[in-house]
C-alpha positions, -999 to +999 in steps of 0.1 A: -667-554+294-671-548+257-670-577+233-634-582+223-617-607+201-599-634+220-561-634+219-546-659+194-517-682+200-523-690+237-513-726+246-539-747+263-546-781+277-579-801+276-587-811+311-619-832+314-648-811+303-628-779+304-597-761+291-568-746+309-545-719+295-510-732+301-488-707+284-487-674+264-475-696+235-470-674+204-493-646+215-477-612+217-508-591+227-501-566+254-538-567+263-545-604+267-581-616+262-588-651+274-615-669+253-646-681+270-643-714+251-620-733+228-633-761+206-666-759+223-652-764+258-651-737+285-618-722+296-620-728+333-585-721+346-552-703+341-523-727+348-494-723+371-468-699+357-488-696+325-478-660+318-446-661+339-422-633+330-444-619+302-432-583+306-452-571+276-486-578+292-505-547+304-540-561+310-558-594+311-595-598+304-611-631+315-646-645+309-668-657+338-659-693+328-625-689+345-629-703+380-592-707+390-560-687+386-532-710+397-502-701+417-478-676+401-499-675+369-488-639+363-455-640+382-430-613+371-455-597+347-439-564+356-461-541+334-492-554+351-477-541+383-460-510+371-491-495+356-514-508+384-535-522+356-563-546+363-573-581+355-607-577+341-635-602+346-667-602+326-688-593+356-664-571+376-630-555+376-605-565+403-573-546+410-541-565+402-516-559+430-482-576+434-478-601+462-467-587+496-430-586+502 
């Protein structure tokens, strides 16, 4: 994926030697870019319900440092589902599909 500036305003939590994204915070980007690191520590996970009900999000780009996407991290992000967009990883692109009914 091309070099892209990380989204600003995301809320995060320092967790040991890593960082977890816990909320969309004040970010209003429709194309979210998760930073590889914050304050010199790698971003290693996306927290439970971190982007819950963020209807404006169309794509999410994540660095290889993200090892875990917790339960319901993108729950009810309807525009990810409507457009059949993707969650983009630095080394691959995976389709983002809604959970089975």
